[in-house]
C-alpha angles and dihedrals in degrees: 000000000000117000112227110207117217111213125209129200116199109194108193093170120111109242089197090062092067114101102206115175104187106023142038119250090254091050090051092049089052091055091048092049100045104022144153097210091239089063090058089050088059094058103111121210137024120319149156110186142174122205125185135189118169108312092339119099123183124192130190138168141181119244093256101065136046126241121186135179141190129194112220124192120231130175091245095046144297125317119207112204116196126188144142091244139047092224091057090055092047091048091056093047091052092050091052095044095250098113092114088068092058132103123149090237090060091064117092131214118219102233115235117257095025136097108224115208120199126185113210098204103137136258114023102019114204124248117274118264117229124210118184114224101180118054109158118197115252126221090007101140140063125269094249102120093197092059091040090054094046094052092045094050094042088056088049090050093051091053093048093046091049091048093048089049090056094055125095108271112267098011114144121249124210126198121206094229133188099156090249123134098269101041088041093054092046091051096047093045092047089050089049092047093052091052092046092051092050091247128139110267088203086082087076128086130178106219113200121189113227115187105180108312099337114167098236095079092060090045091051090053092046088053100048106033099063087054092051091245100111092116089072093062118105116177118212106208116205132185108240089223088070093063106107118174091183089061089047093055091059092048097045095036094218138088108212105138102226092043092051090050092049094044091050088058091046090053091050090051095047092045091052095048091046092052091052099039111031094183101042113127117166126070129176123197142171099239109145097034094102091049093050095053095034092241104159124116101261092195090065092063116062091196093064140074127176088254092058091047097051098035100052120077112242092345093163093042098048107015117225090332139233117319093030125114096242097047110112116219089195096055108010113221144274117000088341084072104031100047087095085079086073103025100050098048091049094048091045090062095039099254125140108222133198129196107186091191089071095063117111092230089059096041089051091060091049095047090052092061109109096234094170094053091044097048106025082214093300109148097205091051090052090054092051094050099074096058092042094050097042098045091048090051094047089051092049095047102035105019089233125128103230117209114233121208130183115278117271127172116244092245092050094050099045098054133036114258095246094052090044092057089049095054102039133058118231090215119083090195089072091056091047090054091049091050093051092047089064089071102035 
């Protein structure tokens, strides 16, 4: 007698949370299910989708939102549980009496820019099959930084304009704003797009987190006031005592030190905005800009050299990539993993966020920059490039002279150094223990 397994797919994601700009959810699912991969590349917007046909399940997500799954064993056949969050998966398993099968490391993250195919055929189920749907060409453009910047910021402007056009008319738009290169470019381009579209720029606010006497507030003023845009600045003052990285770990569902620090600041900002504006919905931010233009301090990461940074496609967006020893099936890699530092705080306080630097059309312009030819593997030159390219692009697209300040991480700009050291542990192992204690 042949045992016929009966598969089950439990989709705990919220289809209404997808922000698709050119397709319905069902049309997008059809592309994910039947391909080809280039058809998935053409889905515009933010999405995390599950598509099923028979015993075949296919999953895909955009870079800016998480999608996790867990394969549970039942007597009658496998159950694939899909959700944005680990705790949602665990909640379902508990309800069904399967909690003993759970460990957070047994969950899997769908890596950004791939379609993941799973066959639910019984015991044992085969490994997933991964098909890349976004493969931007590297080193495709000239070394003229002015044209590179213009193309990059024009792509950014198209994404922001399309996103603004999808919002309810008149809704207010906030920008998480530090006065740095990425949030600065997003604010100025959003301002430009509102004017170009004949919409009221007063819908816009630049929200700057100020924990004690953090340096970002002064930087934000120094950015906006010379441009005559100081009236858009709105500081969000926060008591340093409210910063709680242990709370952050439970919301973000991760333990990486820099991401927990950044997400703690994002939570403080979102909490402050929500307390002041109970009905505010839409937030723009610049997450992904550092990854696109490879602007992280290489010397702080002993695993990296400038050669590894400029020679590997989307290293900061995807980590070392599928099929490599250091790729985590549980978490994915790069921004594909760490975007929860932005996504989870916004969702926790009922905001809908948008990071235009995560869109493939923008990343494609960044990946085409000939970083090797422009830097000749010189680290300092790599660090200079971002400000040069982005400022040139903002000038070409908006006509505005964008101030450029030295790079500073969100968590280091929002709070003074002494208070930062008091609130955060220097040891990632402590955060890992706290994370695992959530499931013990």
